[in-house]
LOMIGU-311007 format. One record per residue (C-alpha): residue number from 1; residue in one letter; x, y, z. Coordinates in pm, whole numbers, padded with zeros to 5 digits, always signed. Each point is the difference from the previous one (the first is absolute). Layout:
<atoms>
(atom NUM,'a',(X,Y,Z))
...
</atoms>
This chain:
<atoms>
(atom 1,'m',(+00971,+01619,+00417))
(atom 2,'s',(-00332,+00096,-00036))
(atom 3,'v',(-00167,-00034,-00343))
(atom 4,'p',(-00236,+00262,-00137))
(atom 5,'s',(-00362,-00066,-00067))
(atom 6,'t',(-00083,-00179,-00330))
(atom 7,'g',(-00372,-00030,+00084))
(atom 8,'p',(-00192,-00322,+00069))
(atom 9,'v',(+00181,-00335,-00063))
(atom 10,'r',(-00160,-00356,-00036))
(atom 11,'i',(+00113,-00260,+00248))
(atom 12,'s',(+00003,-00380,-00011))
(atom 13,'a',(-00043,-00180,+00310))
(atom 14,'v',(+00244,-00312,+00002))
(atom 15,'i',(-00019,-00321,+00235))
(atom 16,'i',(+00183,-00316,+00003))
(atom 17,'a',(-00192,-00282,+00103))
(atom 18,'k',(-00018,-00401,+00051))
(atom 19,'n',(-00273,-00154,+00148))
(atom 20,'e',(-00191,+00312,+00146))
(atom 21,'a',(-00348,-00107,-00061))
(atom 22,'e',(-00088,+00127,+00338))
(atom 23,'a',(+00147,+00346,+00003))
(atom 24,'i',(+00034,+00108,-00336))
(atom 25,'g',(-00361,+00092,-00065))
(atom 26,'a',(-00040,+00273,+00291))
(atom 27,'c',(+00382,+00113,-00133))
(atom 28,'l',(-00120,+00089,-00370))
(atom 29,'e',(-00343,+00151,+00148))
(atom 30,'s',(+00232,+00255,+00170))
(atom 31,'l',(+00203,+00052,-00307))
(atom 32,'a',(-00298,+00103,-00214))
(atom 33,'f',(+00103,+00337,-00037))
(atom 34,'a',(+00319,-00132,-00194))
(atom 35,'d',(-00008,+00057,-00402))
(atom 36,'e',(+00132,-00382,-00040))
(atom 37,'l',(-00008,-00301,+00254))
(atom 38,'l',(+00282,-00210,-00075))
(atom 39,'v',(+00071,-00325,+00188))
(atom 40,'v',(+00312,-00214,-00069))
(atom 41,'d',(-00107,-00357,+00115))
(atom 42,'s',(+00296,-00260,+00052))
(atom 43,'g',(-00215,-00308,-00034))
(atom 44,'s',(-00319,+00019,+00219))
(atom 45,'t',(-00176,-00311,+00063))
(atom 46,'d',(-00326,+00164,+00177))
(atom 47,'d',(-00239,+00236,-00186))
(atom 48,'t',(+00267,+00303,+00021))
(atom 49,'v',(-00010,+00048,-00369))
(atom 50,'g',(-00365,-00021,-00048))
(atom 51,'i',(-00108,+00237,+00271))
(atom 52,'a',(+00287,+00236,-00128))
(atom 53,'q',(-00150,-00032,-00362))
(atom 54,'r',(-00337,+00050,+00123))
(atom 55,'l',(+00084,+00327,+00167))
(atom 56,'g',(+00166,+00134,-00302))
(atom 57,'a',(+00329,-00074,+00085))
(atom 58,'r',(+00266,-00081,-00311))
(atom 59,'v',(+00178,-00314,+00106))
(atom 60,'i',(+00314,-00157,-00116))
(atom 61,'h',(+00222,-00266,+00097))
(atom 62,'q',(+00341,-00014,+00109))
(atom 63,'d',(+00175,-00287,+00170))
(atom 64,'w',(+00154,+00119,+00356))
(atom 65,'l',(+00320,+00238,-00051))
(atom 66,'g',(+00046,+00096,+00375))
(atom 67,'y',(-00167,+00283,+00162))
(atom 68,'g',(+00182,+00301,-00131))
(atom 69,'p',(-00014,-00119,-00367))
(atom 70,'q',(-00318,-00134,+00010))
(atom 71,'k',(-00139,+00345,+00075))
(atom 72,'q',(+00206,+00201,-00240))
(atom 73,'f',(-00094,-00274,-00268))
(atom 74,'a',(-00363,+00129,+00079))
(atom 75,'v',(+00108,+00361,-00017))
(atom 76,'d',(+00162,-00067,-00317))
(atom 77,'a',(-00324,-00161,-00140))
(atom 78,'a',(-00221,+00282,+00120))
(atom 79,'a',(-00209,+00213,-00252))
(atom 80,'h',(+00095,+00337,+00111))
(atom 81,'d',(+00354,+00134,+00165))
(atom 82,'w',(-00183,+00097,+00341))
(atom 83,'v',(-00045,-00295,+00193))
(atom 84,'l',(-00162,-00076,+00356))
(atom 85,'c',(+00160,-00327,+00146))
(atom 86,'v',(-00230,-00210,+00237))
(atom 87,'d',(-00003,-00324,+00138))
(atom 88,'a',(-00302,-00227,-00024))
(atom 89,'d',(-00057,+00058,+00391))
(atom 90,'e',(+00020,+00351,+00006))
(atom 91,'r',(-00277,+00239,-00040))
(atom 92,'v',(-00024,+00399,-00095))
(atom 93,'t',(-00192,+00205,+00238))
(atom 94,'p',(-00244,+00255,-00126))
(atom 95,'a',(+00246,+00278,+00148))
(atom 96,'l',(+00293,-00161,-00161))
(atom 97,'r',(-00207,-00012,-00341))
(atom 98,'e',(-00054,+00373,+00026))
(atom 99,'s',(+00363,+00078,+00063))
(atom 100,'i',(+00117,-00182,-00310))
(atom 101,'g',(-00268,+00157,-00214))
(atom 102,'a',(+00125,+00329,+00132))
(atom 103,'a',(+00346,-00054,-00074))
(atom 104,'l',(-00027,-00132,-00319))
(atom 105,'a',(-00216,+00266,-00122))
(atom 106,'a',(+00297,+00198,-00013))
(atom 107,'p',(+00303,-00196,+00147))
(atom 108,'t',(+00293,+00197,+00120))
(atom 109,'h',(+00217,-00279,+00089))
(atom 110,'h',(+00100,-00342,-00206))
(atom 111,'a',(-00074,-00222,+00315))
(atom 112,'y',(-00238,-00006,+00310))
(atom 113,'r',(-00012,-00191,+00312))
(atom 114,'f',(-00283,-00062,+00256))
(atom 115,'a',(-00073,-00162,+00308))
(atom 116,'r',(-00069,-00362,+00053))
(atom 117,'c',(-00215,-00140,+00275))
(atom 118,'n',(+00046,-00360,+00094))
(atom 119,'r',(-00274,-00240,+00162))
(atom 120,'f',(+00151,-00252,+00221))
(atom 121,'l',(-00139,-00244,+00245))
(atom 122,'g',(-00366,+00156,-00039))
(atom 123,'r',(+00129,+00374,+00023))
(atom 124,'w',(+00095,+00267,-00185))
(atom 125,'l',(+00356,+00146,+00100))
(atom 126,'r',(+00061,+00341,+00074))
(atom 127,'h',(+00355,+00031,+00127))
(atom 128,'g',(+00311,-00194,-00012))
(atom 129,'e',(+00130,-00177,-00314))
(atom 130,'g',(-00386,-00037,-00117))
(atom 131,'y',(-00066,+00388,-00031))
(atom 132,'p',(+00053,+00198,-00232))
(atom 133,'d',(+00205,-00265,-00162))
(atom 134,'w',(+00106,+00267,-00282))
(atom 135,'s',(-00063,-00147,-00352))
(atom 136,'l',(+00137,+00129,-00326))
(atom 137,'r',(-00284,-00151,-00241))
(atom 138,'l',(-00082,+00297,-00244))
(atom 139,'f',(+00242,+00080,-00268))
(atom 140,'d',(+00106,+00123,-00337))
(atom 141,'r',(+00189,-00340,-00122))
(atom 142,'r',(+00221,+00209,-00225))
(atom 143,'t',(+00144,+00151,+00291))
(atom 144,'a',(-00020,-00298,+00270))
(atom 145,'r',(+00026,-00359,+00007))
(atom 146,'w',(-00020,-00299,+00246))
(atom 147,'s',(+00302,-00135,+00140))
(atom 148,'r',(+00098,-00350,-00088))
(atom 149,'d',(+00011,-00132,+00354))
(atom 150,'p',(-00147,-00332,+00062))
(atom 151,'v',(-00182,+00097,+00292))
(atom 152,'h',(-00107,+00350,+00181))
(atom 153,'e',(+00040,+00149,-00332))
(atom 154,'k',(-00063,+00379,-00067))
(atom 155,'v',(-00042,+00283,-00270))
(atom 156,'i',(+00354,+00169,-00068))
(atom 157,'a',(-00127,+00367,-00119))
(atom 158,'t',(+00265,+00260,-00144))
(atom 159,'g',(-00143,+00323,+00134))
(atom 160,'p',(-00209,+00098,+00307))
(atom 161,'v',(-00272,-00209,+00130))
(atom 162,'a',(-00345,+00206,+00122))
(atom 163,'t',(-00203,-00128,+00274))
(atom 164,'l',(-00413,-00054,-00057))
(atom 165,'k',(-00261,+00007,+00245))
(atom 166,'g',(-00186,-00336,+00069))
(atom 167,'d',(+00064,-00328,+00087))
(atom 168,'l',(+00054,-00324,-00176))
(atom 169,'l',(-00156,-00305,+00172))
(atom 170,'h',(+00194,-00313,+00038))
(atom 171,'e',(-00260,-00282,+00121))
(atom 172,'s',(+00190,-00314,-00068))
(atom 173,'a',(-00218,-00306,+00078))
(atom 174,'e',(+00301,-00225,+00080))
(atom 175,'t',(+00013,-00215,+00306))
(atom 176,'l',(+00241,+00081,+00265))
(atom 177,'a',(+00175,-00367,-00116))
(atom 178,'s',(+00023,+00139,-00346))
(atom 179,'y',(+00120,+00331,+00113))
(atom 180,'l',(+00274,-00190,+00189))
(atom 181,'e',(+00095,-00202,-00305))
(atom 182,'k',(+00036,+00268,-00241))
(atom 183,'n',(+00188,+00182,+00228))
(atom 184,'n',(+00234,-00297,+00054))
(atom 185,'r',(+00043,-00014,-00407))
(atom 186,'y',(+00068,+00385,+00006))
(atom 187,'t',(+00279,-00027,+00242))
(atom 188,'s',(+00181,-00258,-00189))
(atom 189,'l',(-00029,+00215,-00325))
(atom 190,'q',(+00130,+00312,+00185))
(atom 191,'a',(+00298,-00195,+00160))
(atom 192,'k',(+00074,-00156,-00344))
(atom 193,'a',(+00003,+00346,-00179))
(atom 194,'l',(+00213,+00157,+00291))
(atom 195,'r',(+00275,-00280,-00032))
(atom 196,'d',(-00041,+00076,-00403))
(atom 197,'a',(+00089,+00357,+00050))
(atom 198,'g',(+00291,-00099,+00237))
(atom 199,'r',(-00155,+00135,+00319))
(atom 200,'g',(+00052,-00191,+00329))
(atom 201,'t',(-00140,-00004,+00345))
(atom 202,'s',(+00151,-00081,+00386))
(atom 203,'v',(-00096,-00100,+00331))
(atom 204,'a',(-00064,+00348,+00100))
(atom 205,'r',(-00218,+00064,-00286))
(atom 206,'l',(-00200,-00309,+00068))
(atom 207,'v',(-00058,+00085,+00348))
(atom 208,'l',(-00060,+00377,-00008))
(atom 209,'s',(-00167,+00050,-00346))
(atom 210,'p',(-00345,-00144,+00133))
(atom 211,'f',(+00009,+00207,+00339))
(atom 212,'a',(+00060,+00320,-00205))
(atom 213,'r',(-00269,-00096,-00246))
(atom 214,'f',(-00245,-00023,+00322))
(atom 215,'v',(+00120,+00316,+00176))
(atom 216,'k',(-00049,+00169,-00320))
(atom 217,'f',(-00336,-00120,-00110))
(atom 218,'y',(-00173,-00085,+00334))
(atom 219,'v',(+00125,+00278,+00215))
(atom 220,'l',(+00110,+00305,-00216))
(atom 221,'r',(-00295,-00054,-00266))
(atom 222,'l',(-00257,-00097,+00243))
(atom 223,'g',(-00070,-00365,-00077))
(atom 224,'f',(-00123,-00058,+00359))
(atom 225,'l',(-00302,+00220,-00125))
(atom 226,'d',(-00101,-00286,-00213))
(atom 227,'g',(-00064,-00270,+00243))
(atom 228,'a',(+00066,-00344,+00013))
(atom 229,'a',(-00029,+00004,-00404))
(atom 230,'g',(+00287,+00261,-00004))
(atom 231,'f',(+00227,-00190,+00248))
(atom 232,'a',(-00025,-00306,-00219))
(atom 233,'h',(+00073,+00195,-00315))
(atom 234,'i',(+00292,+00165,+00098))
(atom 235,'a',(+00131,-00330,+00222))
(atom 236,'m',(-00029,-00210,-00335))
(atom 237,'g',(+00198,+00275,-00168))
(atom 238,'c',(+00275,+00014,+00260))
(atom 239,'f',(-00022,-00394,-00065))
(atom 240,'n',(+00055,+00051,-00360))
(atom 241,'t',(+00306,+00242,+00042))
(atom 242,'f',(+00153,-00302,+00238))
(atom 243,'l',(-00084,-00247,-00253))
(atom 244,'k',(+00154,+00186,-00307))
(atom 245,'n',(+00306,+00052,+00181))
(atom 246,'a',(+00018,-00356,+00135))
(atom 247,'k',(-00026,-00156,-00357))
(atom 248,'l',(+00238,+00238,-00136))
(atom 249,'m',(+00266,-00105,+00266))
(atom 250,'e',(-00097,-00365,-00088))
(atom 251,'l',(+00071,+00111,-00393))
(atom 252,'q',(+00348,+00174,+00118))
(atom 253,'r',(+00114,-00340,+00232))
(atom 254,'s',(-00093,-00247,-00287))
(atom 255,'r',(+00182,+00218,-00287))
(atom 256,'g',(+00285,-00266,-00148))
(atom 257,'r',(-00169,-00270,+00127))
(atom 258,'p',(-00095,-00298,-00260))
</atoms>
């Protein structure tokens, strides 16, 4: 349901962070248009907090709660009801900044999504899983909130979501080794969450799900146009699907063992 225009609104840009000294400066600079910059730090040992404070951000500490709960904590701590949630390795482009300003000058919806453009192996992905990677990050916290998922968290809105022009750039500085290590952790969390929700898997799903994912993103969504980086990105995504199902199968078969 659309909402009537109420005039310009004030906005808080919120970030959760830990040891993001190399990235958070550029992120905050791209958010300078916001009325408040809020960083929720979960125990950085580098200069993340100092950089954020020097750039005008309000910094508060919160021990790690999990991705969804941590981001919701940040949203609840913001000074304004309208929030823009951004990760430390993301940047708001000028085009997206203009779209956000125009939307908040007279809001017609309670939540807005926009495209996220991912950089992988030195290339900005424009197809496959890497783009447009729709992300709902701008919303009125009175009508939307982050899910409590331990990984792959998402914003749950109560009404229709509008789409803004412009990209959110995701430029992770992590190495391929750390990327794989992170996805190993993520697939373990996903498998446990599925098991706890009573979900199961099968040999057919173990075999066919990665193949279906490859066809969808590499062929139908033209991932092959992103070259070697696009192939690697999708191949690793397919392997993650395999790992998630294999770990879930392991949990199924170990149930009942001491």
